[in-house]
C-alpha positions in Angstrom: 45.9 -55.6 -15.6 48.3 -54.8 -12.8 49.2 -57.0 -9.8 50.9 -55.1 -7.1 51.5 -58.3 -5.2 53.0 -60.3 -8.1 56.3 -60.7 -6.4 58.2 -61.1 -9.7 55.7 -63.6 -11.1 55.1 -63.8 -14.8 52.1 -62.1 -16.3 49.5 -64.3 -18.0 46.6 -63.8 -20.4 43.6 -63.0 -18.1 40.8 -61.5 -20.1 37.8 -62.5 -17.9 36.4 -60.5 -15.0 37.2 -63.0 -12.4 37.4 -61.0 -9.2 34.2 -60.2 -7.2 35.3 -56.6 -6.6 35.4 -55.8 -10.3 32.0 -54.9 -11.8 31.5 -53.6 -15.4 29.0 -51.1 -14.0 31.1 -50.2 -11.0 32.1 -46.9 -12.6 28.5 -45.7 -12.2 27.5 -46.6 -8.6 24.2 -44.7 -8.8 22.8 -47.0 -11.5 20.1 -49.3 -10.2 21.1 -52.9 -9.6 18.9 -55.1 -11.7 20.9 -58.1 -10.7 18.7 -58.5 -7.6 15.9 -59.5 -10.0 17.9 -62.3 -11.7 19.7 -64.0 -8.8 19.2 -67.7 -8.0 18.4 -68.7 -11.6 18.8 -72.1 -13.1 22.4 -71.4 -14.2 23.6 -71.2 -10.6 21.7 -74.3 -9.5 23.6 -77.6 -9.8 20.5 -79.8 -9.4 19.0 -81.6 -12.4 16.3 -79.9 -14.4 13.0 -80.8 -12.9 14.5 -81.5 -9.4 11.8 -80.6 -6.8 13.2 -80.4 -3.3 9.8 -80.3 -1.7 9.0 -83.7 -3.3 12.4 -85.1 -2.5 12.3 -84.2 1.2 9.0 -86.1 1.5 11.1 -89.3 0.9 13.4 -88.6 3.8 13.6 -91.1 6.6 12.9 -88.6 9.4 13.5 -91.1 12.3 16.8 -92.1 10.9 18.2 -88.6 10.4 17.0 -87.6 13.8 18.8 -90.6 15.3 22.0 -89.6 13.5 21.7 -86.0 14.7 21.2 -87.2 18.3 24.3 -89.3 18.0 26.2 -86.3 16.5 25.5 -84.2 19.6 27.8 -86.3 21.8 30.3 -87.5 19.2 33.1 -85.0 20.0 35.7 -84.6 17.2 39.4 -83.9 17.9 39.6 -81.3 15.2 36.8 -79.3 16.9 36.0 -80.7 20.4 32.6 -80.2 21.9 32.0 -78.2 25.1 31.5 -80.8 27.8 31.4 -83.4 25.1 28.1 -82.0 23.8 27.6 -80.0 20.6 24.1 -78.9 21.6 24.8 -75.3 22.4 26.9 -75.0 19.3 24.2 -76.4 17.0 21.6 -74.2 18.6 23.7 -71.1 18.0 24.1 -72.1 14.3 20.3 -72.7 13.9 19.5 -69.5 15.8 21.9 -67.4 13.8 20.5 -68.9 10.6 16.9 -68.0 11.4 17.6 -64.9 13.5 18.6 -62.6 10.6 14.9 -62.4 9.7 13.3 -58.9 9.9 9.7 -58.0 9.8 9.9 -54.8 7.8 10.8 -56.4 4.5 10.7 -60.1 5.3 14.3 -60.6 4.2 16.8 -62.7 6.1 15.9 -65.8 8.0 16.8 -69.4 7.7 14.7 -70.6 4.8 17.4 -70.4 2.1 20.5 -71.8 3.8 22.1 -68.4 3.2 24.5 -68.8 6.2 26.7 -70.9 3.9 27.6 -67.8 1.9 29.0 -64.3 2.2 28.5 -62.0 4.0 26.7 -64.1 6.7 29.3 -66.9 6.6 32.0 -64.4 7.7 30.0 -62.1 10.0 31.8 -61.7 13.4 28.7 -62.9 15.2 28.9 -66.1 13.2 32.5 -66.9 14.2 33.2 -70.7 14.1 29.8 -71.6 12.8 31.7 -72.8 9.8 32.8 -75.7 12.0 29.2 -76.5 13.0 28.3 -76.9 9.4 31.4 -79.1 8.8 30.3 -81.3 11.7 27.0 -81.7 9.9 28.6 -82.5 6.6 28.7 -86.3 7.1 24.9 -86.3 7.7 24.2 -84.0 4.7 26.4 -86.2 2.6 24.6 -89.3 3.7 21.0 -88.1 3.1 22.0 -86.0 0.1 19.2 -84.5 -2.0 16.5 -85.5 0.5 17.6 -82.7 2.9 18.6 -79.2 2.2 21.3 -77.4 4.1 18.6 -74.9 5.1 16.4 -77.6 6.7 19.3 -79.5 8.2 20.7 -76.5 10.0 17.4 -75.7 11.7 16.6 -79.4 12.4 20.0 -79.7 14.1 19.0 -76.9 16.4 15.7 -78.6 17.2 17.4 -82.0 17.9 20.0 -80.2 20.1 17.3 -78.9 22.3 15.6 -82.3 22.4 18.8 -83.9 23.4 19.2 -81.5 26.2 15.7 -82.1 27.6 13.3 -79.7 25.9 10.0 -80.9 24.4 10.0 -78.8 21.2 6.8 -77.5 19.6 7.3 -79.1 16.2 9.3 -78.9 13.0 8.6 -78.5 9.3 10.8 -79.3 6.4 10.6 -77.5 3.1 13.4 -74.9 3.1 15.1 -74.9 -0.3 18.8 -74.0 -0.7 20.1 -71.1 -2.7 23.5 -71.5 -4.4 25.2 -68.1 -4.2 25.2 -65.1 -2.0 22.0 -63.0 -1.8 22.3 -59.8 -3.7 19.1 -58.1 -2.7 19.5 -57.8 1.1 20.6 -54.5 2.5 22.5 -55.2 5.7 23.6 -51.6 6.4 25.9 -49.0 4.9 28.9 -49.6 7.2 32.2 -50.4 5.6 33.7 -52.2 8.6 32.6 -55.0 10.9 31.1 -54.0 14.2 31.3 -50.3 13.4 29.6 -48.2 16.2 25.8 -48.3 16.2 25.5 -44.5 15.8 25.4 -44.7 12.0 22.3 -46.9 12.1 20.3 -44.5 14.3 19.2 -40.9 14.1 19.8 -41.0 17.9 21.4 -44.2 19.3 19.8 -43.4 22.6 16.4 -43.8 20.9 16.3 -47.4 19.5 13.2 -46.7 17.4 15.2 -44.3 15.2 17.2 -47.2 13.8 17.3 -47.1 10.0 14.6 -49.3 8.4 14.5 -52.2 7.5 17.5 -53.0 9.7 17.1 -54.8 13.0 20.5 -55.7 14.3 22.4 -52.9 16.1 25.8 -53.2 14.4 27.1 -54.6 11.1 28.0 -58.2 11.6 25.7 -58.9 14.6 22.5 -60.9 14.7 20.9 -58.9 17.4 22.5 -56.6 20.0 26.0 -56.1 21.3 26.4 -58.6 24.2 28.7 -56.1 26.0 26.2 -53.2 25.8 25.3 -50.3 23.6 28.4 -49.7 21.5 30.2 -52.1 23.8 29.5 -50.0 27.0 27.6 -52.0 29.6 24.3 -50.5 30.7 21.5 -53.1 31.1 18.6 -50.6 31.0 19.9 -49.0 27.7 20.6 -52.5 26.4 17.0 -53.5 27.3 15.7 -50.7 25.1 17.8 -52.0 22.1 16.8 -55.6 22.8 13.1 -54.6 22.8 13.3 -52.7 19.5 15.5 -55.2 17.8 13.4 -58.2 18.7 10.2 -56.3 17.7 11.8 -55.7 14.3 12.3 -59.5 14.2 8.6 -60.0 14.9 8.9 -60.9 18.6 6.9 -59.4 21.6 8.3 -58.9 25.1 7.2 -62.3 26.3 8.7 -64.1 23.3 11.9 -62.1 23.7 12.3 -62.9 27.3 11.5 -66.6 26.7 14.1 -66.7 23.8 16.8 -65.0 25.9 16.3 -67.4 28.8 15.9 -70.5 26.7 18.9 -69.6 24.5 21.2 -69.0 27.4 20.0 -71.9 29.5 22.4 -74.1 27.5 25.9 -73.6 26.0 28.5 -71.0 26.7 30.3 -67.9 25.4 33.9 -68.3 24.2 36.7 -65.9 24.9 39.4 -67.8 26.6 42.4 -66.2 25.0 43.7 -63.4 22.7 41.1 -62.7 20.0 43.8 -60.9 18.0 45.4 -64.3 17.4 42.6 -65.5 15.3 43.0 -65.9 11.6 40.8 -64.3 8.9 37.2 -65.1 8.5 36.2 -67.8 5.9 35.7 -65.5 3.0 39.1 -63.9 3.7 41.1 -67.0 4.3 43.6 -68.7 2.0 42.7 -71.8 -0.1 44.5 -74.1 2.4 41.7 -73.2 4.9 39.2 -74.9 2.7 36.5 -72.5 3.6 37.2 -72.6 7.3 38.1 -69.3 9.1 39.0 -67.8 12.4 42.0 -70.2 12.8 42.9 -70.3 16.4 46.6 -71.2 16.9 46.0 -71.5 20.7 43.1 -74.0 20.5 45.4 -77.0 21.2 42.5 -79.4 20.9 40.6 -78.0 23.9 37.1 -76.8 23.7 37.7 -74.4 26.5 40.3 -72.5 24.4 37.8 -71.4 21.8 37.2 -67.7 21.0 34.1 -66.3 19.3 32.3 -63.4 21.0 35.2 -62.7 23.4 33.0 -63.2 26.4 34.0 -66.4 28.4 31.8 -68.7 30.4 28.5 -70.5 30.8 25.3 -69.0 32.1 24.1 -72.0 34.2 25.5 -74.7 36.4 24.6 -77.4 34.0 24.9 -76.0 30.5 24.1 -79.3 28.7 20.6 -79.5 30.3 17.5 -77.5 29.5 16.4 -76.7 33.0 15.3 -73.8 35.2 18.9 -73.0 36.3 19.1 -69.7 34.5 16.4 -68.1 36.7 18.2 -69.1 39.8 21.5 -67.9 38.5 20.4 -64.5 37.2 17.8 -63.6 39.8 19.3 -65.0 43.0 22.8 -63.5 42.6 24.3 -60.0 42.6 26.5 -59.3 39.6 29.5 -57.1 38.9 31.4 -56.1 35.8 34.5 -58.1 35.0 36.8 -58.6 32.0 37.0 -61.9 30.1 40.5 -63.3 29.2 39.9 -61.8 25.8 39.2 -58.4 27.3 35.4 -58.4 26.8 33.0 -56.8 29.3 30.9 -59.4 31.1 29.0 -59.7 34.3 30.0 -62.2 37.0 28.5 -63.0 40.4 29.7 -61.2 43.4 29.4 -64.3 45.5 28.5 -67.8 44.5 28.8 -71.3 45.9 31.4 -73.5 44.4 28.9 -76.2 43.5 26.8 -73.6 41.6 29.8 -72.8 39.3 29.8 -74.6 35.9 32.7 -76.9 35.3 35.3 -76.2 32.6 34.2 -77.2 29.1 37.3 -79.4 28.7 38.3 -80.4 32.3 35.5 -81.3 34.7 37.9 -81.0 37.7 37.9 -77.2 37.2 35.0 -74.8 37.9 34.6 -71.3 36.7 32.3 -68.4 37.5 29.2 -68.2 35.4 28.7 -65.1 33.3 25.9 -62.9 32.0 25.9 -60.6 29.0 24.5 -57.1 29.2 21.4 -58.5 27.4 20.9 -61.0 30.2 21.2 -58.3 32.8 18.6 -56.4 30.9 16.2 -59.2 31.7 16.8 -58.6 35.4 16.9 -54.8 35.4 14.1 -53.9 33.0 10.8 -54.0 35.0 8.8 -55.5 32.2 11.3 -58.3 31.4 11.9 -58.9 35.1 8.1 -59.4 35.7 8.0 -61.9 32.8 10.9 -63.8 34.2 9.4 -63.9 37.7 6.2 -65.3 36.2 8.1 -67.9 34.2 10.1 -68.9 37.3 6.9 -69.6 39.2 5.4 -71.5 36.3 8.0 -73.7 34.7 5.6 -75.4 32.4 4.5 -72.0 31.1 8.1 -71.0 30.4 8.9 -74.2 28.6 5.8 -73.9 26.4 6.5 -70.2 25.8 10.1 -70.9 24.8 9.1 -73.9 22.6 6.6 -71.7 20.8 8.9 -68.8 20.4 11.7 -71.1 19.1 9.3 -72.6 16.6 8.3 -69.1 15.5 11.9 -68.0 15.2 12.8 -70.9 13.0 9.7 -71.0 10.9 8.7 -67.3 10.6 9.9 -67.0 7.0 8.7 -70.5 5.8 5.4 -69.1 4.6 1.9 -70.3 5.3 1.1 -73.6 6.9 0.1 -75.1 3.6 3.9 -75.2 2.8 4.8 -77.2 5.9 6.1 -80.8 5.4 6.8 -83.7 7.7 5.5 -85.7 10.6 6.2 -83.1 13.3 4.1 -80.2 11.8 1.9 -79.0 14.7 -1.9 -79.2 14.2 -2.5 -75.8 15.8 -2.9 -72.8 13.6 -0.9 -69.9 14.8 -1.8 -66.2 14.2 1.7 -65.4 12.8 1.2 -68.0 10.1 -1.5 -65.8 8.6 -4.1 -68.6 8.4 -6.6 -68.6 5.5 -9.6 -70.8 5.3 -10.1 -72.9 2.2 -12.2 -71.2 -0.4 -15.0 -72.6 -2.5 -14.4 -74.0 -5.9 -18.0 -74.9 -6.4 -19.0 -72.0 -8.6 -19.0 -71.1 -12.2 -16.1 -68.8 -13.1 -17.8 -67.3 -16.2 -21.0 -66.5 -14.2 -18.9 -64.5 -11.7 -17.1 -62.7 -14.5 -20.3 -61.8 -16.3 -21.7 -60.3 -13.0 -18.5 -58.3 -12.6 -18.6 -57.1 -16.2 -22.2 -55.9 -15.7 -21.6 -54.2 -12.4 -20.6 -50.8 -13.9 -17.0 -50.8 -12.7 -14.3 -49.2 -14.8 -11.3 -51.1 -16.1 -9.2 -49.0 -13.7 -11.4 -50.0 -10.7 -11.1 -53.7 -11.5 -7.5 -53.9 -12.3 -6.4 -51.6 -9.5 -8.3 -53.5 -6.8 -6.9 -56.8 -7.9 -3.4 -55.3 -8.1 -3.6 -53.7 -4.6 -4.7 -57.0 -3.1 -1.9 -59.0 -4.7 1.0 -56.6 -4.5 1.5 -57.2 -0.8 3.1 -60.5 -1.6 6.7 -60.8 -0.4 8.8 -63.6 -1.8 11.2 -62.9 1.1 9.0 -64.5 3.8 6.1 -65.6 1.6 3.6 -63.3 3.3 0.9 -61.2 1.8 -0.8 -61.6 -1.6 -4.4 -61.8 -2.7 -5.4 -65.1 -1.0 -7.3 -64.3 2.2 -8.8 -61.2 0.8 -7.3 -59.2 3.6 -7.6 -56.0 1.6 -11.1 -56.0 3.1 -9.8 -55.9 6.7 -7.8 -53.5 8.9 -5.2 -52.4 8.5 -5.1 -52.9 4.7 -8.5 -51.3 3.9 -7.3 -48.1 5.4 -3.9 -47.8 3.7 -3.4 -44.7 1.7 -1.9 -46.6 -1.1 -5.2 -48.6 -1.5 -7.3 -45.4 -1.9 -9.8 -46.4 0.9 -12.8 -44.6 -0.6 -12.5 -46.1 -4.0 -11.7 -49.5 -2.5 -14.8 -49.4 -0.3 -17.0 -48.7 -3.3 -15.6 -51.6 -5.3 -15.6 -54.0 -2.4 -19.3 -53.3 -1.8 -20.0 -54.5 -5.3 -17.8 -57.5 -5.0 -19.3 -58.5 -1.6 -22.7 -58.8 -3.3 -21.4 -60.8 -6.2 -19.7 -63.1 -3.7 -23.0 -63.6 -1.9 -24.8 -64.3 -5.1 -22.4 -66.8 -6.6 -20.6 -68.5 -3.7 -17.2 -67.4 -4.8 -15.0 -65.9 -2.1 -14.5 -62.2 -2.2 -10.8 -62.9 -2.6 -11.6 -64.8 -5.8 -14.0 -62.1 -7.0 -11.3 -59.5 -6.6 -8.8 -61.4 -8.7 -11.5 -62.3 -11.3 -12.3 -58.6 -11.5 -8.7 -58.0 -12.5 -9.1 -60.7 -15.2 -12.2 -59.0 -16.5 -10.5 -55.7 -16.7 -7.4 -57.0 -18.5 -9.5 -59.0 -21.0 -11.7 -56.0 -21.8 -8.7 -53.8 -22.3 -7.0 -56.3 -24.5 -10.2 -56.7 -26.6 -10.4 -53.0 -27.0 -6.9 -53.1 -28.4 -7.9 -55.8 -30.8 -6.8 -59.0 -29.0 -8.9 -61.8 -27.5 -7.2 -63.1 -24.4 -8.1 -65.3 -21.5 -6.4 -64.6 -18.2 -5.6 -67.9 -16.5 -7.4 -68.2 -13.1 -7.0 -70.5 -10.1 -10.1 -70.9 -8.0 -10.2 -71.5 -4.3 -8.9 -68.4 -2.4 -10.4 -68.1 1.0 -11.6 -65.1 2.9 -9.7 -64.5 6.2 -11.3 -62.9 9.2 -10.2 -60.3 11.6 -9.6 -63.1 14.1 -7.2 -64.8 11.7 -5.2 -61.6 11.1 -2.4 -60.2 13.2 -3.1 -56.6 12.3 0.1 -55.2 13.9 2.3 -57.5 11.9 0.5 -56.7 8.7 1.3 -53.0 9.2 4.8 -53.9 8.0 3.4 -54.9 4.6 1.9 -51.4 3.9 3.4 -50.0 0.7 5.1 -46.6 1.1 5.5 -46.5 -2.7 4.3 -48.5 -5.7 6.0 -47.6 -8.9 3.5 -49.8 -10.8 0.8 -47.4 -9.8 3.2 -44.4 -10.0 2.7 -43.4 -6.4 4.7 -42.8 -3.3 3.5 -41.6 0.0 6.1 -38.8 0.2 9.6 -38.0 -1.1 12.3 -40.3 0.3 16.1 -40.3 0.2 15.9 -43.5 -1.8 15.1 -42.8 -5.5 11.6 -43.8 -6.8 13.1 -46.2 -9.3 15.0 -48.0 -6.5 11.7 -48.3 -4.6 10.1 -49.8 -7.7 13.0 -52.3 -8.0 12.7 -53.3 -4.3 9.0 -54.0 -4.8 9.6 -55.9 -8.0 12.2 -58.1 -6.3 9.9 -58.8 -3.4 7.2 -59.8 -5.8 9.5 -62.3 -7.6 9.5 -60.4 -10.9 12.2 -60.4 -13.5 13.3 -57.1 -15.1 11.4 -58.0 -18.3 8.2 -58.8 -16.2 8.6 -55.5 -14.3 8.9 -53.6 -17.6 5.9 -55.1 -19.3 3.7 -54.6 -16.2 4.7 -51.0 -16.0 3.8 -50.4 -19.6 0.5 -52.2 -19.3 -0.5 -50.6 -16.0 0.1 -47.1 -17.4 -2.1 -47.5 -20.4 -4.8 -49.2 -18.3 -5.1 -46.0 -16.2 -4.2 -47.5 -12.9 -2.2 -44.7 -11.4 -3.0 -43.8 -7.8 -5.7 -41.1 -7.6 -6.1 -41.1 -11.4 -2.8 -39.2 -11.9 -1.7 -39.0 -15.6 2.0 -39.3 -15.1 3.4 -41.9 -17.5 0.1 -42.4 -19.3 1.7 -42.0 -22.7 -1.4 -42.8 -24.8 -4.5 -41.3 -26.3 -6.2 -44.7 -25.8 -6.3 -45.0 -22.1 -8.1 -48.2 -21.0 -6.8 -50.2 -24.0 -4.0 -52.7 -23.5 -1.6 -51.2 -26.1 2.1 -50.8 -26.2 1.8 -47.1 -26.5 3.8 -46.4 -23.3 6.9 -47.9 -25.0 6.2 -46.5 -28.4 6.1 -43.0 -27.2 8.8 -43.4 -24.6 11.3 -44.4 -27.3 10.1 -41.9 -29.9 12.8 -39.4 -30.6 10.3 -36.8 -31.7 9.9 -36.0 -28.0 12.2 -34.4 -25.5 12.2 -34.8 -21.8 12.4 -31.8 -19.4 12.5 -31.6 -15.6 9.5 -29.9 -14.2 10.1 -30.2 -10.4 11.1 -32.9 -8.0 10.3 -36.3 -9.5 8.2 -34.6 -12.2 9.0 -34.3 -15.9 7.4 -32.9 -19.1 7.4 -34.8 -22.4 7.4 -32.2 -25.1 7.3 -32.1 -28.9 10.8 -31.4 -30.1 9.6 -29.1 -32.9 6.9 -27.1 -31.2 8.0 -27.4 -27.6 4.4 -28.2 -26.7 3.9 -30.4 -23.6 2.4 -33.7 -24.6 2.6 -35.8 -21.4 4.0 -35.8 -17.9 6.1 -38.4 -16.2 8.0 -39.4 -13.1 11.4 -40.9 -12.6 9.8 -44.4 -12.6 8.5 -43.8 -16.1 11.7 -42.3 -17.5 14.1 -44.9 -16.1 12.7 -47.3 -18.7 14.2 -45.1 -21.4 17.3 -44.0 -19.6 18.7 -47.2 -18.1 20.4 -49.2 -20.9 19.0 -52.6 -19.8 15.5 -51.4 -19.2 15.5 -49.5 -22.4 16.5 -52.7 -24.3 13.3 -54.3 -22.9 11.3 -51.2 -23.7 12.5 -51.3 -27.3 11.4 -54.9 -27.6 7.8 -54.0 -26.6 7.8 -50.8 -28.8 8.5 -52.7 -32.0 5.8 -52.8 -34.6 5.8 -56.6 -34.6 5.6 -57.1 -30.9 2.3 -55.6 -29.9 0.8 -59.1 -29.5 3.9 -60.2 -27.6 3.4 -57.3 -25.3 -0.2 -58.3 -24.6 0.8 -62.0 -24.1 3.7 -61.1 -21.8 1.6 -58.7 -19.8 -1.0 -61.4 -19.2 1.6 -63.9 -18.2 3.3 -61.4 -15.7 -0.1 -60.4 -14.3 -1.1 -64.0 -13.7 2.1 -64.6 -11.9 1.4 -61.7 -9.5 -2.1 -62.9 -8.9 -1.0 -66.4 -8.1 2.2 -65.7 -6.2 0.7 -66.8 -2.9 -1.3 -69.9 -4.1 0.8 -72.3 -2.1 -2.4 -74.2 -1.3 -2.4 -75.5 -4.9 1.3 -75.3 -5.7 2.3 -77.8 -3.1 
């Protein structure tokens, strides 16, 4: 080991790999990263075995913690003084930036894990100084301990901030459980520097819809858009286009976007009163003496008005500690011109304004300053659609306040999952379309009767297993959407997805609808039971009697309960478990498989056993035979692994993502395969699992593990019975 900065210090025995930039697989960057399947396990969690946060938070004295948070808002601390003596805007920004990383395309990001405490989010430029917000909250977290997670506390603090400033919020739910290390699965972009130009994220930066999926923010290290304009160049109409695309990718429509912009900027201020270059390193780049705090400001001098975060400087409204209608007056009734903040950032300031309309200094009430607007604010004025929404809101204050309260609730709860997971006295009664409501399903039927009818219906094992899989595979652990509950595979858009083989699906569903009508079981339950019947028949054919565990009670959602547009984001473009992808992509097929496995909450071993079982069950899309390494298709055997690891075969490329498996002696082609099949023999870790299941003494283990992993997939979304 070398240390170029040793400064004459003595070497010491140092045999462990202790630096985060040193990976044992770093020599081979093209190797797939199985670590994303094994993050957040019990070894990283300091809580006692059996600790259940969702039970613990139910013991919380909600009134007491709300009182403490209300008191915190106006308890300004010398080490980080509050703007105008009120931390409301600060806490709102923390909560917003916690929740605002959510993106619809893959459901990742959001505030449900407390991930803002860790890299990279803790050190994003857009999160500058939010480390202080969390330290201000620490006494409350310390007091209430295990009864409140950081994830819940950060969002709750934002809610209370709004309440303390005069907003009647829509509601709040507890139930967000903390993670204990940085998330390894989320792709935030390929850039290697903070705030790199947007161009690398777009095919054409002038066309916002060409942004790389699943990204939503326009630059590395930002939550949404650049407040100074596209690539830092002010142009409100161009910014409006980016705002619209970015917020749509975060599941917000135009009205919600406008309401959030107005309601977010009605309170608080931007900070850029000084030289941004004087700031110290971000938290993850700071020395131990910083104790996890970053962006040290040597010019702060105990004054709130000297803070620097975005570089813009000023408040949006006359009274930034009150949730009022002042933003509309300020933005719409003044003309604005471009100016430079003390930190050199581009911002808009009024051409002419009455002295009494200027907000007072955040530290000295005897001084008044010009208000400011960002380019995103000016977009609300200049874009015709946003302008019309703002004019309507201005005429109808109650409508605006309700729209904002609902949009804020959606922003902070979008990734919390279905309403059955909500906890606490302030959970709204109203069912909201974005919560993907599902009616309760019947449990008053006899499971075995349903199974007998399915078994006698003339469906193939492939029909039964495939339909159940396609229904369940939509589940995303990232935002707890999708899954078999609701039976939405019957509805648009899912029934028409190419990956679901619409003609085959319609044929199977016709059978299941009749069985549902005859037995009283929901179609959603019948679909899952059909999978159970298929797996049990296949296992029996292989010589094993198994019973696939089943949970009754899935409901059947209706079209009226389904936000079809938002469900489009759940459409699979590839499914390695069924050896299918819509077209060839830049991303390798095995990476797409890994992504889906991670979203489904599978371990690498579970992914492996499911692949092996699905292949021999004949569930490939369109009946393709790639990877079907067996002469006993339809039987739940370990043949996939036996033949994959058999050295009497060789493997030859036969075109893009296509391979021949040939007899080494004769050269005769025996089977065909894709990269998804062969990665289980080529990747050292996956091969180690494949070898386990190929062993002569592990056929029964293979069947048992397949049933276990299958059951997990079928029940991933049963929050109604999991609590």
